[in-house]
C-alpha positions in Angstrom: -121.2 -41.2 -38.2 -124.1 -43.0 -36.6 -125.7 -45.3 -39.2 -128.4 -48.0 -39.3 -126.0 -50.7 -38.1 -125.8 -48.8 -34.8 -129.6 -49.2 -34.4 -129.5 -52.8 -35.5 -126.9 -53.7 -32.8 -128.8 -52.2 -30.0 -132.1 -53.6 -31.1 -130.6 -57.1 -31.1 -128.8 -56.5 -27.8 -132.1 -55.6 -26.1 -133.4 -59.0 -27.1 -130.1 -60.9 -26.3 -128.8 -59.1 -23.3 -126.3 -61.7 -22.1 -122.6 -62.2 -22.1 -122.6 -65.0 -24.6 -124.3 -63.0 -27.3 -122.3 -59.8 -26.6 -119.0 -61.6 -26.8 -120.0 -63.2 -30.0 -120.9 -59.8 -31.4 -118.1 -57.8 -29.9 -116.7 -56.7 -33.3 -120.1 -55.4 -34.2 -120.2 -53.4 -31.0 -116.8 -51.9 -31.6 -117.3 -51.2 -35.3 -121.0 -50.2 -35.5 -121.5 -48.6 -32.1 -118.5 -47.6 -30.0 -116.2 -46.3 -32.7 -118.9 -44.1 -34.4 -120.0 -42.9 -31.0 -116.4 -42.0 -30.0 -115.9 -40.1 -33.3 -119.0 -38.1 -32.6 -117.8 -37.3 -29.1 -114.5 -36.1 -30.5 -116.3 -33.7 -32.7 -118.5 -32.5 -29.8 -115.4 -32.0 -27.6 -113.7 -29.8 -30.2 -116.4 -27.2 -29.6 -117.3 -27.5 -26.0 -113.7 -27.5 -24.8 -113.5 -24.1 -26.3 -116.5 -23.1 -24.1 -114.8 -24.5 -21.0 -111.1 -25.6 -21.0 -111.6 -27.6 -17.8 -113.5 -30.2 -19.8 -111.2 -33.1 -20.7 -110.7 -33.3 -24.5 -110.4 -37.2 -24.6 -113.6 -38.8 -25.8 -112.6 -42.1 -24.1 -112.8 -40.3 -20.8 -116.3 -39.0 -21.5 -117.9 -42.2 -22.5 -119.6 -44.4 -19.9 -119.1 -48.2 -19.9 -121.7 -50.3 -21.6 -121.4 -52.8 -18.7 -124.1 -52.3 -16.1 -123.4 -52.4 -12.4 -125.9 -55.0 -11.3 -124.7 -55.4 -7.7 -127.7 -53.5 -6.2 -130.2 -53.8 -9.1 -133.1 -56.2 -9.5 -132.4 -56.1 -13.3 -129.4 -58.4 -13.8 -129.0 -57.9 -17.5 -125.2 -57.1 -17.9 -125.3 -54.3 -20.6 -126.9 -51.0 -21.1 -129.0 -50.7 -24.3 -127.5 -47.2 -24.9 -124.2 -45.5 -25.2 -123.8 -42.5 -22.9 -121.3 -39.7 -22.3 -120.8 -36.9 -19.8 -118.9 -33.7 -20.4 -118.1 -31.9 -17.2 -115.1 -30.0 -15.8 -112.8 -32.5 -14.0 -114.4 -35.5 -15.7 -117.8 -37.2 -16.5 -118.4 -38.0 -12.8 -117.6 -34.5 -11.6 -120.0 -32.7 -9.2 -119.8 -29.7 -11.4 -122.5 -28.9 -14.0 -122.0 -30.4 -17.5 -123.5 -31.8 -20.6 -124.9 -35.2 -21.3 -125.4 -37.3 -24.5 -126.9 -40.7 -24.9 -127.9 -42.6 -28.1 -129.9 -45.8 -28.0 -131.4 -47.8 -30.8 -134.0 -45.2 -31.8 -133.5 -42.0 -29.9 -131.0 -39.3 -29.0 -131.0 -38.0 -25.5 -129.2 -34.7 -24.9 -129.1 -32.3 -22.0 -127.1 -31.0 -19.1 -127.0 -29.3 -15.7 -126.7 -30.9 -12.3 -128.0 -34.5 -12.0 -126.6 -35.8 -8.7 -126.2 -33.4 -5.8 -125.0 -34.3 -2.4 -126.3 -32.2 0.5 -123.2 -30.0 0.7 -123.4 -29.1 -3.0 -127.2 -28.7 -2.9 -126.7 -26.2 -0.1 -124.2 -24.2 -2.2 -126.6 -24.1 -5.2 -129.6 -23.0 -3.1 -127.5 -20.3 -1.5 -126.6 -19.1 -5.1 -130.3 -19.1 -6.1 -131.2 -17.2 -2.9 -128.7 -14.5 -3.8 -129.8 -14.3 -7.4 -133.1 -16.0 -8.2 -134.0 -13.7 -11.1 -131.1 -14.8 -13.2 -132.0 -18.5 -13.0 -135.7 -17.7 -13.8 -134.6 -15.6 -16.8 -132.2 -18.4 -18.1 -134.9 -21.1 -18.1 -137.4 -18.8 -19.5 -135.3 -17.8 -22.5 -136.7 -18.9 -25.8 -133.6 -21.0 -26.7 -134.0 -23.0 -23.5 -137.8 -23.5 -23.7 -137.7 -24.4 -27.4 -135.0 -27.1 -26.9 -135.9 -28.4 -23.4 -139.3 -27.1 -22.4 -138.6 -26.6 -18.7 -136.1 -27.3 -16.0 -136.3 -30.8 -14.5 -135.4 -32.3 -11.1 -136.9 -33.8 -8.0 -138.2 -31.4 -5.4 -137.9 -31.3 -1.7 -141.0 -31.1 0.4 -139.4 -28.9 3.0 -136.9 -26.0 3.0 -134.7 -24.3 5.5 -136.6 -21.3 6.9 -133.9 -18.9 5.6 -134.8 -19.9 2.1 -138.6 -19.4 2.3 -138.4 -15.8 1.1 -136.7 -17.1 -2.1 -139.5 -19.6 -2.5 -142.0 -16.7 -2.9 -140.0 -15.6 -6.0 -139.4 -19.1 -7.5 -140.2 -22.6 -6.5 -137.0 -23.7 -8.1 -135.4 -23.3 -4.7 -137.1 -26.6 -3.8 -135.3 -28.5 -6.5 -132.8 -31.2 -5.4 -131.6 -31.5 -9.1 -131.2 -28.9 -11.7 -131.1 -30.3 -15.2 -132.9 -30.3 -18.6 -133.2 -33.2 -21.1 -134.5 -33.5 -24.6 -135.2 -36.6 -26.7 -135.6 -36.8 -30.5 -135.5 -39.6 -33.1 -132.2 -41.0 -34.4 -133.3 -42.2 -37.8 -133.4 -38.8 -39.5 -129.7 -38.3 -38.6 -128.3 -41.5 -40.0 -125.0 -40.6 -41.7 -125.7 -36.9 -41.4 -123.5 -34.1 -40.2 -126.7 -32.4 -39.0 -126.6 -34.7 -35.9 -123.5 -32.8 -34.6 -125.2 -29.5 -35.2 -128.4 -30.6 -33.4 -126.5 -31.8 -30.4 -124.4 -28.6 -30.2 -127.5 -26.5 -30.6 -129.0 -28.2 -27.5 -125.7 -27.8 -25.6 -125.5 -24.1 -26.5 -129.1 -23.7 -25.2 -128.2 -25.2 -21.8 -124.8 -23.5 -21.6 -126.1 -20.4 -19.7 -127.6 -22.7 -17.0 -124.3 -24.5 -16.5 -122.5 -21.2 -16.3 -124.9 -19.9 -13.7 -124.8 -23.1 -11.6 -121.0 -23.3 -11.8 -120.9 -20.1 -9.7 -122.0 -22.0 -6.7 -118.8 -23.9 -6.6 -116.3 -21.0 -7.1 
């Protein structure tokens, strides 16, 4: 379970984001942060692998490294101040729609959909929407979706292929370059509580219809 020491570790890391401090506190990272996070992922995976058996059941393959890739970043701090995981068919870096969980010192971030789309995959998704825009509009307008996430997120293109303009008259979602939803809520009320798992799964269940819809573009 996620407890107060999880928060304490990441609050201190944010103030001491360097290799010397991290290596001196490596045991705290393992015991107070990584192990509880992996145990939570294991519980999450027990459920969502039943929804989609293409999702890998190993929590270690879902978690992202805490080490930051600083090669092309102005921010040279070596570590993320959050633990993150991705659950998608064929792995966390898959192009297919999936689920996301991140927990930092004070907040839980939970969501899903399609975050990174290359032009060929974006073309497939837009073709799907053009064929069936009403279903997507209905999914993101459902009360379970709006109550958990508010609305669909994603950057929008300024221009569209002319063949897609009739769809744009039905929904501006065709302009999206990303198709995801994200919610954020406080961590503190869930210290040591089984309710955290329930809350995460409730959000995942609310975004499941979106993932199912988007997945059709790749089949």
